[in-house]
MIDOSE-1310 file (N, C-alpha, C; in nm, 2 decimals, decimal comma, always signed):
residues 310
mrse	+1,45/+5,42/+0,37/+1,41/+5,40/+0,23/+1,37/+5,26/+0,21; +1,25/+5,24/+0,16/+1,20/+5,11/+0,14/+1,15/+5,09/+0,00; +1,22/+5,00/-0,07/+1,19/+4,98/-0,21/+1,24/+4,85/-0,25; +1,19/+4,79/-0,35/+1,25/+4,67/-0,41/+1,37/+4,70/-0,49
sgcg	+1,47/+4,61/-0,49/+1,59/+4,64/-0,56/+1,57/+4,67/-0,71; +1,47/+4,61/-0,77/+1,44/+4,64/-0,91/+1,36/+4,77/-0,91; +1,42/+4,88/-0,92/+1,35/+5,01/-0,91/+1,35/+5,09/-1,03; +1,25/+5,17/-1,06/+1,25/+5,27/-1,16/+1,27/+5,41/-1,10
repl	+1,26/+5,50/-1,19/+1,28/+5,64/-1,14/+1,18/+5,68/-1,03; +1,05/+5,67/-1,06/+0,96/+5,72/-0,96/+0,96/+5,64/-0,83; +0,96/+5,50/-0,83/+0,97/+5,43/-0,71/+1,10/+5,46/-0,63; +1,21/+5,49/-0,69/+1,33/+5,53/-0,62/+1,31/+5,67/-0,55
veai	+1,26/+5,76/-0,63/+1,23/+5,89/-0,57/+1,14/+5,88/-0,45; +1,03/+5,81/-0,47/+0,93/+5,80/-0,36/+0,99/+5,73/-0,24; +1,07/+5,63/-0,26/+1,14/+5,56/-0,14/+1,23/+5,66/-0,06; +1,31/+5,74/-0,14/+1,40/+5,83/-0,07/+1,32/+5,94/+0,00
vrfl	+1,22/+5,99/-0,06/+1,13/+6,10/+0,00/+1,07/+6,04/+0,13; +1,02/+5,92/+0,12/+0,96/+5,86/+0,25/+1,06/+5,85/+0,36; +1,18/+5,81/+0,32/+1,28/+5,79/+0,42/+1,32/+5,92/+0,49; +1,31/+6,03/+0,42/+1,35/+6,16/+0,48/+1,23/+6,23/+0,54
aher	+1,11/+6,19/+0,51/+0,99/+6,27/+0,54/+0,96/+6,27/+0,69; +1,02/+6,18/+0,77/+0,99/+6,18/+0,92/+1,04/+6,31/+0,98; +1,13/+6,38/+0,92/+1,18/+6,50/+0,98/+1,09/+6,62/+0,97; +0,98/+6,59/+0,90/+0,88/+6,70/+0,87/+0,95/+6,82/+0,81
rtdm	+1,03/+6,79/+0,72/+1,11/+6,90/+0,65/+1,02/+6,98/+0,57; +1,05/+7,11/+0,56/+0,97/+7,21/+0,48/+1,02/+7,21/+0,34; +1,13/+7,15/+0,31/+1,19/+7,16/+0,18/+1,18/+7,03/+0,10; +1,07/+6,94/+0,13/+1,06/+6,82/+0,06/+1,04/+6,83/-0,09
reir	+0,97/+6,94/-0,13/+0,94/+6,96/-0,27/+1,08/+6,98/-0,34; +1,16/+7,06/-0,28/+1,30/+7,09/-0,33/+1,38/+6,96/-0,34; +1,37/+6,88/-0,24/+1,45/+6,75/-0,23/+1,40/+6,66/-0,34; +1,27/+6,65/-0,36/+1,21/+6,57/-0,47/+1,26/+6,62/-0,61
scle	+1,26/+6,75/-0,63/+1,31/+6,80/-0,75/+1,46/+6,78/-0,77; +1,53/+6,78/-0,67/+1,68/+6,75/-0,67/+1,70/+6,61/-0,71; +1,62/+6,52/-0,65/+1,64/+6,38/-0,69/+1,61/+6,35/-0,83; +1,49/+6,40/-0,88/+1,45/+6,38/-1,02/+1,56/+6,44/-1,12
rtid	+1,61/+6,55/-1,08/+1,71/+6,62/-1,17/+1,84/+6,53/-1,17; +1,88/+6,49/-1,06/+2,00/+6,41/-1,05/+1,99/+6,28/-1,13; +1,88/+6,21/-1,12/+1,85/+6,09/-1,19/+1,85/+6,11/-1,34; +1,78/+6,22/-1,38/+1,76/+6,25/-1,52/+1,90/+6,28/-1,59
eagp	+1,98/+6,36/-1,51/+2,11/+6,40/-1,56/+2,21/+6,28/-1,58; +2,18/+6,17/-1,51/+2,27/+6,05/-1,51/+2,24/+5,97/-1,64; +2,13/+5,99/-1,71/+2,11/+5,92/-1,84/+2,02/+5,80/-1,82; +1,96/+5,75/-1,93/+1,86/+5,65/-1,92/+1,91/+5,51/-1,87
gaid	+2,04/+5,48/-1,89/+2,08/+5,35/-1,84/+2,12/+5,35/-1,69; +2,13/+5,46/-1,63/+2,18/+5,47/-1,49/+2,09/+5,39/-1,39; +1,96/+5,41/-1,41/+1,87/+5,34/-1,32/+1,88/+5,19/-1,33; +1,89/+5,14/-1,45/+1,90/+5,00/-1,47/+2,03/+4,94/-1,41
alsa	+2,14/+5,02/-1,43/+2,27/+4,98/-1,37/+2,26/+4,97/-1,22; +2,20/+5,08/-1,16/+2,18/+5,08/-1,01/+2,10/+4,97/-0,97; +1,99/+4,94/-1,04/+1,90/+4,83/-1,00/+1,98/+4,70/-1,00; +2,06/+4,67/-1,10/+2,14/+4,55/-1,10/+2,23/+4,54/-0,99
rlag	+2,30/+4,65/-0,96/+2,40/+4,65/-0,85/+2,33/+4,63/-0,71; +2,21/+4,69/-0,69/+2,13/+4,67/-0,57/+2,10/+4,52/-0,55; +2,06/+4,46/-0,66/+2,02/+4,32/-0,65/+2,13/+4,23/-0,62; +2,26/+4,26/-0,67/+2,37/+4,17/-0,65/+2,46/+4,20/-0,54
agae	+2,46/+4,32/-0,48/+2,55/+4,35/-0,38/+2,54/+4,27/-0,26; +2,65/+4,21/-0,21/+2,66/+4,13/-0,09/+2,63/+3,98/-0,11; +2,60/+3,94/-0,24/+2,57/+3,80/-0,26/+2,68/+3,70/-0,23; +2,81/+3,75/-0,25/+2,92/+3,67/-0,23/+3,03/+3,74/-0,15
wsyy	+3,13/+3,67/-0,10/+3,24/+3,73/-0,03/+3,33/+3,79/-0,14; +3,30/+3,91/-0,18/+3,37/+3,96/-0,30/+3,38/+4,12/-0,29; +3,43/+4,17/-0,39/+3,44/+4,32/-0,41/+3,32/+4,37/-0,49; +3,26/+4,48/-0,44/+3,15/+4,54/-0,51/+3,18/+4,69/-0,55
prdp	+3,19/+4,72/-0,68/+3,23/+4,86/-0,71/+3,12/+4,96/-0,68; +3,15/+5,09/-0,67/+3,06/+5,19/-0,65/+2,96/+5,20/-0,77; +2,84/+5,26/-0,74/+2,75/+5,29/-0,85/+2,75/+5,44/-0,86; +2,78/+5,50/-0,98/+2,78/+5,64/-1,00/+2,65/+5,71/-0,96
larr	+2,54/+5,66/-0,99/+2,41/+5,72/-0,96/+2,39/+5,73/-0,81; +2,41/+5,61/-0,75/+2,39/+5,61/-0,60/+2,48/+5,71/-0,53; +2,60/+5,73/-0,58/+2,69/+5,83/-0,52/+2,64/+5,97/-0,55; +2,60/+6,00/-0,67/+2,55/+6,13/-0,70/+2,43/+6,17/-0,62
ihha	+2,34/+6,07/-0,60/+2,22/+6,10/-0,52/+2,26/+6,13/-0,37; +2,35/+6,05/-0,32/+2,39/+6,07/-0,18/+2,46/+6,21/-0,16; +2,54/+6,25/-0,25/+2,61/+6,37/-0,24/+2,51/+6,49/-0,26; +2,42/+6,48/-0,35/+2,32/+6,58/-0,37/+2,23/+6,60/-0,25
larr	+2,19/+6,49/-0,19/+2,11/+6,50/-0,07/+2,19/+6,55/+0,05; +2,32/+6,51/+0,06/+2,40/+6,55/+0,18/+2,40/+6,70/+0,19; +2,40/+6,77/+0,08/+2,41/+6,92/+0,08/+2,28/+6,98/+0,14; +2,18/+6,90/+0,14/+2,05/+6,95/+0,19/+2,01/+6,90/+0,32
vlrd	+2,06/+6,78/+0,36/+2,02/+6,71/+0,48/+2,12/+6,72/+0,59; +2,25/+6,71/+0,56/+2,35/+6,72/+0,67/+2,38/+6,86/+0,71; +2,41/+6,88/+0,83/+2,47/+7,00/+0,88/+2,61/+7,00/+0,83; +2,67/+7,12/+0,82/+2,81/+7,13/+0,78/+2,89/+7,07/+0,90
plvs	+2,97/+6,96/+0,87/+3,05/+6,90/+0,97/+3,17/+6,98/+1,01; +3,21/+6,96/+1,14/+3,33/+7,02/+1,19/+3,45/+6,93/+1,15; +3,54/+6,97/+1,06/+3,65/+6,89/+1,01/+3,78/+6,95/+1,05; +3,87/+6,86/+1,09/+4,01/+6,91/+1,12/+4,11/+6,81/+1,07
gldr	+4,23/+6,85/+1,05/+4,34/+6,77/+1,01/+4,35/+6,74/+0,86; +4,28/+6,82/+0,78/+4,29/+6,80/+0,63/+4,43/+6,82/+0,57; +4,51/+6,90/+0,64/+4,64/+6,93/+0,59/+4,73/+6,80/+0,60; +4,69/+6,70/+0,68/+4,77/+6,58/+0,69/+4,75/+6,48/+0,58
laai	+4,65/+6,51/+0,49/+4,62/+6,41/+0,39/+4,73/+6,41/+0,28; +4,80/+6,52/+0,26/+4,90/+6,53/+0,16/+5,01/+6,42/+0,18; +5,03/+6,38/+0,30/+5,14/+6,28/+0,33/+5,11/+6,14/+0,28; +4,98/+6,12/+0,24/+4,95/+5,98/+0,19/+4,93/+5,98/+0,04
dgkp	+4,95/+6,09/-0,03/+4,93/+6,10/-0,17/+5,02/+5,99/-0,24; +4,96/+5,91/-0,33/+5,04/+5,81/-0,40/+5,09/+5,69/-0,32; +5,05/+5,68/-0,20/+5,09/+5,57/-0,12/+4,98/+5,47/-0,08; +5,01/+5,35/-0,06/+4,90/+5,26/-0,01/+4,86/+5,31/+0,13
vvif	+4,73/+5,32/+0,15/+4,68/+5,37/+0,28/+4,56/+5,29/+0,33; +4,56/+5,26/+0,46/+4,45/+5,20/+0,52/+4,40/+5,30/+0,63; +4,27/+5,34/+0,62/+4,21/+5,43/+0,71/+4,15/+5,35/+0,82; +4,18/+5,38/+0,94/+4,12/+5,31/+1,06/+4,04/+5,42/+1,13
anhl	+3,91/+5,39/+1,16/+3,82/+5,48/+1,23/+3,74/+5,42/+1,33; +3,70/+5,49/+1,43/+3,60/+5,44/+1,53/+3,47/+5,43/+1,46; +3,38/+5,34/+1,51/+3,26/+5,31/+1,44/+3,13/+5,33/+1,53; +3,05/+5,42/+1,49/+2,93/+5,46/+1,56/+2,80/+5,43/+1,49
sysd	+2,80/+5,42/+1,36/+2,67/+5,42/+1,29/+2,70/+5,36/+1,15; +2,59/+5,31/+1,09/+2,60/+5,26/+0,95/+2,63/+5,38/+0,86; +2,61/+5,50/+0,90/+2,63/+5,62/+0,82/+2,78/+5,67/+0,82; +2,87/+5,60/+0,90/+3,00/+5,65/+0,91/+3,08/+5,66/+0,78
anvl	+3,08/+5,56/+0,70/+3,15/+5,56/+0,57/+3,10/+5,66/+0,48; +2,97/+5,68/+0,47/+2,90/+5,78/+0,39/+2,94/+5,92/+0,43; +2,94/+5,94/+0,56/+2,98/+6,08/+0,61/+3,12/+6,11/+0,57; +3,21/+6,01/+0,59/+3,35/+6,03/+0,55/+3,37/+6,06/+0,40
dvvl	+3,30/+5,99/+0,32/+3,30/+6,01/+0,18/+3,26/+6,15/+0,14; +3,15/+6,19/+0,20/+3,10/+6,33/+0,17/+3,19/+6,44/+0,22; +3,25/+6,42/+0,34/+3,34/+6,51/+0,40/+3,47/+6,53/+0,31; +3,52/+6,42/+0,27/+3,64/+6,42/+0,18/+3,61/+6,49/+0,05
qnag	+3,50/+6,46/-0,01/+3,46/+6,52/-0,14/+3,44/+6,67/-0,13; +3,37/+6,71/-0,02/+3,34/+6,85/-0,01/+3,46/+6,94/+0,05; +3,56/+6,87/+0,10/+3,67/+6,95/+0,17/+3,79/+6,96/+0,08; +3,77/+6,92/-0,05/+3,88/+6,93/-0,14/+3,97/+6,81/-0,15
aagl	+3,93/+6,70/-0,09/+4,01/+6,58/-0,10/+3,93/+6,47/-0,18; +3,88/+6,52/-0,30/+3,81/+6,42/-0,38/+3,89/+6,31/-0,43; +4,02/+6,33/-0,44/+4,11/+6,22/-0,49/+4,11/+6,11/-0,39; +4,11/+6,13/-0,26/+4,11/+6,03/-0,16/+3,97/+5,97/-0,16
adrl	+3,86/+6,05/-0,17/+3,73/+6,00/-0,17/+3,70/+5,90/-0,28; +3,76/+5,93/-0,40/+3,74/+5,85/-0,52/+3,82/+5,72/-0,51; +3,92/+5,71/-0,42/+3,99/+5,59/-0,40/+3,93/+5,49/-0,29; +3,82/+5,54/-0,23/+3,77/+5,47/-0,11/+3,71/+5,34/-0,14
tvva	+3,76/+5,24/-0,06/+3,70/+5,10/-0,06/+3,68/+5,06/+0,08; +3,56/+5,03/+0,12/+3,52/+5,00/+0,26/+3,51/+4,85/+0,28; +3,58/+4,81/+0,39/+3,57/+4,67/+0,44/+3,44/+4,66/+0,52; +3,34/+4,58/+0,47/+3,21/+4,58/+0,52/+3,16/+4,45/+0,57
gpkv	+3,09/+4,44/+0,68/+3,04/+4,31/+0,73/+2,90/+4,28/+0,66; +2,85/+4,16/+0,69/+2,73/+4,12/+0,62/+2,61/+4,20/+0,64; +2,60/+4,27/+0,76/+2,48/+4,35/+0,79/+2,47/+4,47/+0,69; +2,58/+4,51/+0,64/+2,58/+4,63/+0,55/+2,49/+4,59/+0,42
yssv	+2,48/+4,47/+0,39/+2,41/+4,42/+0,27/+2,27/+4,36/+0,30; +2,23/+4,38/+0,43/+2,11/+4,30/+0,47/+1,98/+4,37/+0,43; +1,98/+4,49/+0,38/+1,85/+4,55/+0,34/+1,88/+4,64/+0,22; +1,78/+4,67/+0,14/+1,80/+4,75/+0,02/+1,85/+4,89/+0,06
trrf	+1,81/+4,95/+0,17/+1,85/+5,08/+0,21/+2,00/+5,08/+0,24; +2,05/+4,98/+0,31/+2,19/+4,97/+0,34/+2,28/+4,94/+0,21; +2,22/+4,86/+0,13/+2,30/+4,83/+0,00/+2,31/+4,95/-0,08; +2,20/+5,03/-0,09/+2,20/+5,16/-0,16/+2,31/+5,25/-0,11
sslc	+2,32/+5,26/+0,02/+2,42/+5,35/+0,08/+2,56/+5,29/+0,05; +2,58/+5,16/+0,05/+2,71/+5,10/+0,03/+2,76/+5,12/-0,11; +2,67/+5,15/-0,20/+2,71/+5,17/-0,34/+2,78/+5,31/-0,37; +2,80/+5,39/-0,27/+2,86/+5,52/-0,29/+3,01/+5,50/-0,30
fgti	+3,06/+5,39/-0,27/+3,21/+5,36/-0,28/+3,22/+5,21/-0,30; +3,34/+5,17/-0,33/+3,37/+5,02/-0,34/+3,35/+4,96/-0,20; +3,31/+4,83/-0,20/+3,31/+4,76/-0,07/+3,36/+4,62/-0,09; +3,41/+4,57/+0,02/+3,46/+4,43/+0,02/+3,38/+4,36/+0,14
kvpq	+3,30/+4,26/+0,10/+3,22/+4,19/+0,20/+3,31/+4,10/+0,28; +3,31/+4,11/+0,41/+3,40/+4,03/+0,50/+3,31/+3,97/+0,61; +3,34/+3,85/+0,66/+3,26/+3,79/+0,77/+3,29/+3,87/+0,90; +3,19/+3,89/+0,98/+3,22/+3,96/+1,11/+3,30/+3,87/+1,20
ster	+3,38/+3,94/+1,28/+3,46/+3,86/+1,37/+3,37/+3,79/+1,47; +3,41/+3,66/+1,50/+3,34/+3,58/+1,60/+3,34/+3,65/+1,74; +3,44/+3,73/+1,76/+3,45/+3,80/+1,89/+3,33/+3,90/+1,91; +3,28/+3,96/+1,80/+3,19/+4,07/+1,80/+3,05/+4,03/+1,74
stde	+3,04/+3,92/+1,67/+2,92/+3,89/+1,60/+2,80/+3,87/+1,69; +2,69/+3,93/+1,66/+2,56/+3,91/+1,73/+2,46/+3,83/+1,66; +2,50/+3,79/+1,53/+2,40/+3,71/+1,45/+2,40/+3,57/+1,49; +2,29/+3,50/+1,46/+2,28/+3,36/+1,48/+2,39/+3,29/+1,39
avmn	+2,45/+3,19/+1,43/+2,56/+3,13/+1,36/+2,50/+3,05/+1,24; +2,55/+3,09/+1,12/+2,50/+3,03/+1,00/+2,63/+2,97/+0,92; +2,75/+3,00/+0,97/+2,87/+2,95/+0,91/+2,95/+2,88/+1,02; +3,02/+2,77/+0,99/+3,11/+2,71/+1,08/+3,24/+2,78/+1,08
mrev	+3,33/+2,75/+1,17/+3,46/+2,82/+1,18/+3,54/+2,81/+1,06; +3,54/+2,69/+0,99/+3,62/+2,67/+0,87/+3,57/+2,76/+0,76; +3,44/+2,77/+0,75/+3,38/+2,86/+0,64/+3,41/+3,00/+0,67; +3,41/+3,05/+0,80/+3,44/+3,18/+0,83/+3,59/+3,21/+0,79
araa	+3,68/+3,12/+0,83/+3,82/+3,14/+0,80/+3,84/+3,14/+0,65; +3,77/+3,06/+0,57/+3,79/+3,06/+0,42/+3,74/+3,19/+0,37; +3,63/+3,24/+0,41/+3,57/+3,37/+0,37/+3,67/+3,48/+0,40; +3,72/+3,48/+0,53/+3,81/+3,58/+0,57/+3,94/+3,59/+0,49
rrsl	+3,99/+3,47/+0,45/+4,11/+3,47/+0,37/+4,08/+3,53/+0,23; +3,97/+3,49/+0,17/+3,93/+3,54/+0,04/+3,91/+3,70/+0,05; +3,85/+3,75/+0,15/+3,83/+3,89/+0,16/+3,96/+3,97/+0,18; +4,05/+3,91/+0,26/+4,18/+3,97/+0,28/+4,26/+3,97/+0,15
qiaq	+4,25/+3,87/+0,07/+4,32/+3,87/-0,06/+4,27/+3,98/-0,15; +4,14/+3,99/-0,15/+4,08/+4,10/-0,23/+4,12/+4,24/-0,18; +4,13/+4,25/-0,05/+4,17/+4,38/+0,00/+4,31/+4,42/-0,04; +4,40/+4,32/-0,04/+4,54/+4,34/-0,08/+4,54/+4,38/-0,23
erlq	+4,46/+4,31/-0,31/+4,45/+4,35/-0,45/+4,40/+4,49/-0,48; +4,30/+4,53/-0,40/+4,25/+4,67/-0,42/+4,36/+4,77/-0,38; +4,44/+4,74/-0,27/+4,55/+4,83/-0,23/+4,65/+4,84/-0,34; +4,68/+4,73/-0,41/+4,78/+4,73/-0,51/+4,73/+4,81/-0,63
lgea	+4,60/+4,82/-0,65/+4,54/+4,90/-0,76/+4,53/+5,05/-0,72; +4,58/+5,08/-0,60/+4,58/+5,23/-0,56/+4,46/+5,27/-0,48; +4,37/+5,18/-0,44/+4,26/+5,22/-0,36/+4,30/+5,24/-0,22; +4,22/+5,31/-0,14/+4,24/+5,34/+0,00/+4,13/+5,26/+0,08
llvf	+4,18/+5,17/+0,16/+4,09/+5,09/+0,24/+4,04/+5,16/+0,36; +3,91/+5,15/+0,39/+3,85/+5,21/+0,51/+3,81/+5,09/+0,60; +3,87/+5,08/+0,72/+3,84/+4,96/+0,81/+3,79/+5,02/+0,94; +3,69/+4,95/+0,99/+3,64/+4,99/+1,13/+3,69/+4,87/+1,22
pegt	+3,80/+4,89/+1,28/+3,87/+4,77/+1,35/+3,81/+4,73/+1,48; +3,70/+4,81/+1,53/+3,63/+4,76/+1,65/+3,55/+4,64/+1,61; +3,52/+4,62/+1,48/+3,44/+4,50/+1,44/+3,29/+4,51/+1,45; +3,24/+4,62/+1,51/+3,10/+4,64/+1,52/+3,08/+4,79/+1,56
rsrt	+2,96/+4,84/+1,55/+2,93/+4,97/+1,59/+2,93/+4,97/+1,75; +2,98/+5,08/+1,80/+2,97/+5,10/+1,95/+2,83/+5,13/+1,99; +2,78/+5,05/+2,09/+2,65/+5,08/+2,15/+2,65/+5,19/+2,25; +2,76/+5,23/+2,29/+2,77/+5,34/+2,40/+2,83/+5,46/+2,34
gqmq	+2,89/+5,46/+2,22/+2,96/+5,57/+2,17/+3,10/+5,57/+2,20; +3,14/+5,49/+2,30/+3,28/+5,48/+2,34/+3,36/+5,38/+2,26; +3,49/+5,40/+2,24/+3,57/+5,31/+2,17/+3,58/+5,17/+2,23; +3,57/+5,07/+2,15/+3,60/+4,93/+2,20/+3,75/+4,90/+2,15
qfls	+3,81/+4,80/+2,21/+3,94/+4,76/+2,17/+3,95/+4,72/+2,02; +4,04/+4,77/+1,95/+4,06/+4,73/+1,81/+4,10/+4,58/+1,80; +4,04/+4,51/+1,71/+4,07/+4,37/+1,69/+4,21/+4,35/+1,63; +4,28/+4,26/+1,70/+4,42/+4,24/+1,65/+4,43/+4,19/+1,51
gtar	+4,32/+4,11/+1,47/+4,32/+4,05/+1,34/+4,32/+4,15/+1,22; +4,27/+4,27/+1,25/+4,27/+4,37/+1,15/+4,41/+4,42/+1,10; +4,51/+4,39/+1,18/+4,65/+4,42/+1,14/+4,68/+4,35/+1,01; +4,61/+4,24/+0,97/+4,64/+4,17/+0,85/+4,62/+4,26/+0,73
ylea	+4,55/+4,37/+0,74/+4,53/+4,46/+0,62/+4,65/+4,54/+0,60; +4,75/+4,53/+0,69/+4,87/+4,61/+0,68/+5,00/+4,54/+0,64; +4,98/+4,44/+0,56/+5,09/+4,35/+0,51/+5,17/+4,42/+0,40; +5,11/+4,50/+0,32/+5,18/+4,55/+0,20/+5,29/+4,65/+0,25
pdtr	+5,41/+4,64/+0,18/+5,52/+4,73/+0,22/+5,49/+4,88/+0,19; +5,54/+4,97/+0,28/+5,53/+5,11/+0,26/+5,39/+5,16/+0,28; +5,30/+5,08/+0,34/+5,17/+5,12/+0,37/+5,16/+5,23/+0,48; +5,07/+5,32/+0,46/+5,04/+5,42/+0,56/+4,91/+5,39/+0,63
vlpv	+4,90/+5,42/+0,76/+4,78/+5,42/+0,84/+4,73/+5,56/+0,86; +4,61/+5,59/+0,83/+4,55/+5,72/+0,85/+4,44/+5,70/+0,96; +4,47/+5,75/+1,09/+4,38/+5,75/+1,19/+4,27/+5,85/+1,17; +4,14/+5,81/+1,19/+4,03/+5,91/+1,17/+3,93/+5,89/+1,28
aitg	+3,89/+6,00/+1,34/+3,79/+6,00/+1,45/+3,66/+6,07/+1,40; +3,55/+6,00/+1,43/+3,42/+6,04/+1,39/+3,33/+6,07/+1,51; +3,26/+6,18/+1,52/+3,17/+6,20/+1,63/+3,03/+6,25/+1,57; +2,93/+6,22/+1,65/+2,80/+6,26/+1,62/+2,71/+6,17/+1,53
terl	+2,77/+6,08/+1,46/+2,69/+5,99/+1,38/+2,61/+5,89/+1,45; +2,64/+5,87/+1,58/+2,55/+5,78/+1,66/+2,42/+5,85/+1,69; +2,41/+5,98/+1,66/+2,28/+6,05/+1,67/+2,22/+6,08/+1,53; +2,31/+6,09/+1,43/+2,27/+6,11/+1,30/+2,18/+5,99/+1,25
fpig	+2,23/+5,87/+1,27/+2,16/+5,75/+1,23/+2,18/+5,65/+1,34; +2,10/+5,66/+1,45/+2,12/+5,58/+1,57/+2,10/+5,43/+1,54; +2,17/+5,35/+1,62/+2,15/+5,20/+1,62/+2,01/+5,17/+1,66; +1,94/+5,08/+1,58/+1,81/+5,04/+1,61/+1,70/+5,13/+1,55
egel	+1,74/+5,24/+1,48/+1,65/+5,33/+1,41/+1,67/+5,32/+1,26; +1,57/+5,36/+1,19/+1,58/+5,36/+1,04/+1,56/+5,50/+0,99; +1,60/+5,60/+1,07/+1,57/+5,74/+1,03/+1,70/+5,83/+1,05; +1,71/+5,93/+0,96/+1,82/+6,02/+0,98/+1,78/+6,14/+1,07
hsvp	+1,87/+6,20/+1,14/+1,84/+6,31/+1,22/+1,95/+6,42/+1,19; +1,91/+6,54/+1,18/+2,00/+6,65/+1,16/+2,07/+6,69/+1,29; +2,19/+6,65/+1,30/+2,27/+6,68/+1,43/+2,41/+6,72/+1,39; +2,48/+6,78/+1,48/+2,62/+6,82/+1,46/+2,71/+6,69/+1,45
igvs	+2,80/+6,69/+1,35/+2,89/+6,58/+1,33/+3,03/+6,63/+1,31; +3,13/+6,55/+1,34/+3,27/+6,59/+1,33/+3,36/+6,48/+1,27; +3,46/+6,52/+1,20/+3,56/+6,42/+1,14/+3,70/+6,48/+1,16; +3,79/+6,41/+1,23/+3,92/+6,46/+1,25/+4,02/+6,36/+1,19
fgrp	+4,12/+6,41/+1,11/+4,22/+6,32/+1,05/+4,35/+6,34/+1,13; +4,41/+6,22/+1,16/+4,53/+6,22/+1,24/+4,65/+6,22/+1,15; +4,77/+6,22/+1,22/+4,90/+6,22/+1,15/+4,91/+6,07/+1,09; +4,94/+6,06/+0,96/+4,96/+5,93/+0,91/+5,08/+5,86/+0,97
lcvd	+5,06/+5,73/+0,99/+5,17/+5,64/+1,05/+5,23/+5,55/+0,95; +5,36/+5,53/+0,95/+5,43/+5,44/+0,86/+5,42/+5,30/+0,92; +5,35/+5,21/+0,85/+5,33/+5,07/+0,90/+5,46/+5,00/+0,93; +5,56/+5,02/+0,84/+5,69/+4,95/+0,86/+5,75/+4,99/+1,00
slre	+5,75/+5,12/+1,02/+5,80/+5,17/+1,15/+5,72/+5,12/+1,27; +5,59/+5,13/+1,25/+5,50/+5,08/+1,36/+5,52/+4,93/+1,39; +5,54/+4,85/+1,29/+5,56/+4,71/+1,31/+5,69/+4,68/+1,38; +5,79/+4,76/+1,34/+5,93/+4,74/+1,40/+5,92/+4,78/+1,55
rarg	+5,86/+4,89/+1,58/+5,86/+4,93/+1,72/+5,77/+4,85/+1,81; +5,67/+4,78/+1,74/+5,58/+4,69/+1,81/+5,64/+4,55/+1,82; +5,75/+4,53/+1,75/+5,82/+4,40/+1,74/+5,73/+4,29/+1,68; +5,65/+4,34/+1,58/+5,57/+4,25/+1,51/+5,44/+4,20/+1,58
drrr	+5,42/+4,25/+1,70/+5,30/+4,21/+1,78/+5,18/+4,28/+1,73; +5,08/+4,21/+1,67/+4,96/+4,26/+1,61/+4,88/+4,33/+1,72; +4,87/+4,27/+1,84/+4,79/+4,33/+1,94/+4,85/+4,47/+1,98; +4,98/+4,48/+1,99/+5,04/+4,61/+2,02/+5,02/+4,71/+1,91
mmda	+5,03/+4,66/+1,79/+5,01/+4,75/+1,67/+4,87/+4,81/+1,67; +4,77/+4,73/+1,69/+4,63/+4,78/+1,68/+4,60/+4,86/+1,80; +4,65/+4,83/+1,92/+4,63/+4,92/+2,03/+4,69/+5,06/+2,01; +4,81/+5,06/+1,95/+4,87/+5,18/+1,92/+4,79/+5,27/+1,82
igya	+4,73/+5,20/+1,72/+4,65/+5,27/+1,63/+4,52/+5,32/+1,70; +4,46/+5,23/+1,78/+4,35/+5,27/+1,86/+4,37/+5,40/+1,94; +4,49/+5,40/+2,00/+4,53/+5,51/+2,08/+4,54/+5,64/+2,00; +4,59/+5,63/+1,87/+4,61/+5,74/+1,78/+4,47/+5,79/+1,75
vaql	+4,37/+5,71/+1,72/+4,24/+5,75/+1,69/+4,18/+5,82/+1,82; +4,20/+5,76/+1,93/+4,14/+5,81/+2,06/+4,18/+5,95/+2,08; +4,31/+5,98/+2,05/+4,36/+6,12/+2,08/+4,29/+6,23/+2,00; +4,22/+6,19/+1,89/+4,15/+6,28/+1,81/+4,01/+6,30/+1,86
lppa	+3,97/+6,22/+1,95/+3,83/+6,22/+2,00/+3,81/+6,30/+2,13; +3,69/+6,36/+2,16/+3,67/+6,41/+2,29/+3,68/+6,29/+2,39; +3,72/+6,32/+2,52/+3,73/+6,22/+2,62/+3,62/+6,12/+2,63; +3,49/+6,17/+2,62/+3,38/+6,09/+2,64/+3,37/+5,98/+2,54
yrgv	+3,43/+5,99/+2,42/+3,43/+5,89/+2,32/+3,54/+5,78/+2,33; +3,64/+5,81/+2,41/+3,77/+5,73/+2,40/+3,76/+5,59/+2,46; +3,66/+5,56/+2,54/+3,64/+5,43/+2,59/+3,76/+5,36/+2,65; +3,79/+5,24/+2,59/+3,90/+5,16/+2,64/+4,04/+5,23/+2,62
yghp	+4,04/+5,32/+2,53/+4,17/+5,39/+2,50/+4,17/+5,53/+2,57; +4,09/+5,55/+2,67/+4,08/+5,67/+2,75/+4,14/+5,66/+2,89; +4,20/+5,55/+2,92/+4,25/+5,53/+3,06/+4,36/+5,62/+3,08; +4,37/+5,68/+3,20/+4,48/+5,78/+3,23/+4,62/+5,73/+3,21
aidn	+4,64/+5,60/+3,22/+4,77/+5,54/+3,21/+4,80/+5,50/+3,06; +4,72/+5,53/+2,97/+4,73/+5,48/+2,84/+4,86/+5,54/+2,77; +4,90/+5,66/+2,81/+5,01/+5,72/+2,75/+5,14/+5,64/+2,77; +5,15/+5,57/+2,88/+5,26/+5,49/+2,91/+5,26/+5,35/+2,84
qfpi	+5,14/+5,31/+2,79/+5,13/+5,18/+2,74/+5,16/+5,18/+2,59; +5,14/+5,29/+2,52/+5,16/+5,29/+2,37/+5,25/+5,40/+2,32; +5,38/+5,40/+2,37/+5,47/+5,50/+2,32/+5,51/+5,48/+2,18; +5,48/+5,37/+2,11/+5,53/+5,34/+1,98/+5,47/+5,43/+1,87
vd	+5,36/+5,51/+1,91/+5,30/+5,59/+1,81/+5,36/+5,73/+1,82; +5,45/+5,76/+1,91/+5,51/+5,89/+1,92/+5,59/+5,93/+1,80
């Protein structure tokens, strides 16, 4: 989708239609009609509000709320563009009702958070979808297309870990640390407000599809007492919206929800070691994935290394 952030009804419709047209879909007229209907039903002020949020999203190390119209458009299109995903473990979500929760997932594509949002909404877990706030790196805000997708849920802009960053350095270490502290403070505030944090603890999308080791620093999101960790495994999105491409492809995708983990118990069994905690969570995610996706957490001896998740 290519458009200026200051968009009206027709430019927005045209930008989305162009974004989807590469598939040579036979239902483009229906998709256009769906878009126009969704925008019109949102009311006359919805486009202006969306335009303002598109212009401002990512400008600061801050929290950015969802935009109702952006979310309605994504959900309307998902019903026509995405194949029905294979979903498992939905029965495990009841254990996190009313509790602070941090969702940790493997990361394959910029589409991962949007897929999870749609899956939760369509599978009867709208309450969790409505609580979703995503911890997002600077690249998520680097184009109008990505900013538009990010407005389907709340986001917190965080600096990318220096261990995984591929961008040219524009901030010194002190500035990165200051921004990270600010983002962490905001994340704790959102948790206290009852929101569910979604964190991709690999720190970047996997270029191979295989899991990378979870960053130990992401354990800082688990400081609140009585927090639950929800392990989530995602498959197929590396082909849905591949790295280096700007187009969607209709492919099979899957989302699996693991057994929620009590952070207090996890911390005690890991003796407060953040590295052990995050590797244990990485192992919990890996067990939900096919072997080809498990990467660093797929070693045959891994069962003996992380018994604290049993």
